[in-house]
Each structure stands twice: as C-alpha cells, then as structure tokens.
C-alpha positions in Angstrom: 33.6 -4.1 11.9 35.8 -6.5 10.0 39.0 -5.3 8.5 40.9 -6.3 5.4 42.6 -4.4 2.6 39.3 -2.8 1.8 36.7 -1.9 4.5 34.0 -4.5 4.9 30.7 -4.2 6.7 27.9 -6.6 7.5 24.7 -6.5 5.4 21.8 -8.6 6.7 24.3 -11.2 8.0 26.5 -11.2 4.9 29.9 -9.7 4.6 30.0 -7.1 1.8 33.1 -5.5 0.4 32.9 -1.7 0.6 34.2 -0.1 -2.6 36.7 2.7 -2.7 34.0 5.3 -2.4 31.3 3.2 -0.7 30.5 4.7 2.7 30.1 2.6 5.7 26.7 2.6 7.5 26.6 5.7 9.7 24.2 6.6 12.5 21.5 8.0 10.2 21.5 4.8 8.1 21.5 2.7 11.3 18.5 4.7 12.6 16.6 4.2 9.4 17.4 0.5 9.4 16.2 0.2 13.0 13.0 2.1 12.2 12.4 -0.2 9.2 12.9 -3.3 11.3 10.5 -1.9 13.9 7.9 -1.2 11.2 8.2 -4.6 9.7 7.9 -6.3 13.1 4.8 -4.1 13.8 3.2 -5.2 10.5 3.9 -8.8 11.4 2.2 -8.4 14.8 -0.8 -6.6 13.3 -1.3 -9.2 10.6 -1.0 -12.0 13.1 -3.4 -10.4 15.5 -5.9 -9.7 12.7 -5.7 -13.3 11.5 -6.1 -14.7 15.0 -8.9 -12.3 16.0 -10.9 -13.0 12.8 -10.5 -16.8 12.9 -10.9 -17.3 16.6 -13.4 -14.6 17.6 -14.9 -13.3 14.4 -13.6 -9.8 15.2 -11.5 -7.4 13.1 -9.2 -4.7 14.1 -10.7 -2.5 11.3 -7.6 -0.4 11.0 -4.9 -3.1 10.3 -5.0 -2.5 6.6 -4.6 1.3 6.9 -1.8 1.1 9.5 -0.1 -1.6 7.4 -0.2 0.7 4.4 1.3 3.5 6.3 4.1 1.3 7.6 4.8 -0.1 4.1 5.3 3.5 2.8 7.5 4.2 5.8 9.7 1.1 5.1 9.9 2.0 1.4 11.3 5.4 2.1 13.2 4.9 5.3 15.1 1.9 3.8 16.5 4.0 0.9 19.7 5.2 2.7 20.5 1.9 4.3 20.0 0.1 1.1 22.2 2.6 -0.7 25.2 2.3 1.6 24.9 -1.5 1.7 25.1 -1.7 -2.1 21.7 -3.1 -2.5 20.8 -1.0 -5.6 21.5 -2.1 -9.1 24.9 -1.5 -10.5 26.1 -1.2 -14.1 29.0 -3.6 -13.8 29.4 -4.4 -17.5 30.3 -0.8 -18.1 32.5 -0.5 -15.1 34.5 -3.6 -16.2 35.4 -1.9 -19.4 36.5 1.3 -17.7 39.7 1.8 -15.9 39.8 2.9 -12.3 39.7 6.5 -13.2 36.8 6.0 -15.6 34.9 4.0 -13.1 35.4 6.7 -10.4 34.3 9.4 -12.8 31.2 7.5 -13.9 30.3 6.9 -10.2 30.8 10.5 -9.4 28.6 11.7 -12.2 25.9 9.1 -11.4 25.9 9.9 -7.7 25.7 13.7 -8.5 22.7 13.1 -10.8 21.1 10.9 -8.2 21.5 13.6 -5.6 20.0 16.2 -7.8 16.9 14.1 -8.4 16.6 13.2 -4.7 16.8 16.9 -3.8 14.1 17.6 -6.3 12.0 14.8 -4.9 12.7 15.9 -1.3 11.5 19.5 -2.2 8.2 18.1 -3.6 7.6 15.7 -0.7 8.2 18.5 1.8 5.6 20.6 -0.1 3.2 17.7 0.0 3.5 17.3 3.7 3.2 21.0 4.4 0.1 21.2 2.1 -1.5 18.3 4.0 -0.7 19.9 7.3 -1.9 23.3 6.4 -5.0 22.0 4.7 -5.9 19.8 7.6 -6.2 16.7 5.4 -7.4 13.6 7.1 -7.8 10.0 5.9 -11.4 9.1 5.1 -11.1 6.0 7.3 -12.2 4.9 10.8 -9.0 6.2 12.3 -9.2 9.6 10.5 -5.4 9.9 10.5 -4.0 13.3 9.7 -2.3 12.6 6.4 0.8 14.6 7.2 1.8 12.0 9.8 2.3 9.0 7.5 3.5 11.3 4.7 6.3 12.6 6.9 8.2 9.4 6.5 8.6 10.1 2.8 10.7 13.3 3.1 12.6 11.9 6.1 13.6 8.8 4.2 14.5 10.9 1.1 16.5 13.3 3.3 18.4 10.4 4.7 19.2 9.2 1.2 20.4 12.7 0.3 22.7 12.6 3.3 24.1 9.2 2.2 24.6 10.5 -1.3 26.5 13.6 -0.1 28.8 11.4 2.0 29.3 9.2 -1.1 30.0 12.1 -3.3 32.8 13.3 -1.0 34.3 9.8 -1.1 33.8 9.7 -4.9 35.8 13.0 -5.3 38.6 11.6 -3.1 38.6 8.3 -5.1 38.7 10.2 -8.4 41.7 12.3 -7.3 43.6 9.2 -6.1 42.8 7.3 -9.3 43.9 10.3 -11.4 47.2 10.5 -9.4 47.8 6.7 -9.9 47.0 6.9 -13.6 49.5 9.8 -14.1 52.1 7.9 -12.1 52.1 4.9 -14.4 
C-alpha cells in the first residue's frame, strides 16, 4: 500500500485517495473482487469456446447462456462491496463542496446509515428468496436443471459483504464526525 498524508490504495491499476472515512479494501472485499475476476474470466472462456465450437464444428455447449447469466448475477452482487470501498459509486460532490468538514462528515454518516438500512432489508428478502427456493426444490427449466438456490446464493452473499463494508465505513464516519466536530470547536 502506498503512503501519503491520506491513505491511498490501488483501484484497477489507478491510485485513489482514500477519504477520511473511506475504508481500505479488507479481506472480504478482496475475496469478492477475486471471485468476480474468476467469474468474468470464466464467462470469457465460455463465450470463446461457444464461438469456436459453433463456427468450427457446428456444435453448441447449450448451457453457455444459462451459466453466463448466473455468472453475471454473481458479478453484479459480489462486486458491490469492492466497488463501494474503492469509491466507484456516485458521489454528490456539489453538495459536499458547499458543506464544511463537519457537514460533509454528517451527510456521509446519514447517507451510509440509510444505505445500510436498505441493504439489510434487501439482505433479509434475498435470504428469504434463497430459502424459499431451497425448501421448494425449485429448479431451472433448462437442460442443466440447476437448483435455483445455487445461483441465487450469490445475491445475499454479495449484499452481506456490502453490509459489512458499510458497517466498517459507519465506524469510520463516526470517528471522522467526532474529529471534525472537535476541530470546528477548536477554531
């Protein structure tokens, strides 16, 4: 990790400044990023194999579309936490520029708390979905006949990882707000 007055970390080959309450990528975010990279490479291999087999031998894998869809859902949910800690989500900078440090810290704390509440609600519903699919014995109506709880499991796992990242960020937000309040009183 690079060091400077503020912590920096690498994001897809780019150096990104970590904010006062922006957590550095931890082992859960790294695991999610690694799983996303593996899923994307798997999709690339499947698509390339499908193209080659169809064009050279007139044969299809038959399940490449289904597996590719499952992997796309996995990437979409498992990437949430790593995107969050790397600062890839939208920010409301025009508001933050008008606020002082304390106002910025307070706005970030409120936003992250609301985001965590919604993510916990989503996590609860996704867990219910997976359990219902598992208990009901739901299978995909495809050649593979995949038990639906298997690809659905990546949705609550990715959301749980985002909740973990948000909790880490909330702890840092509280520390930042306290420090900003002390600095504003000291001036």
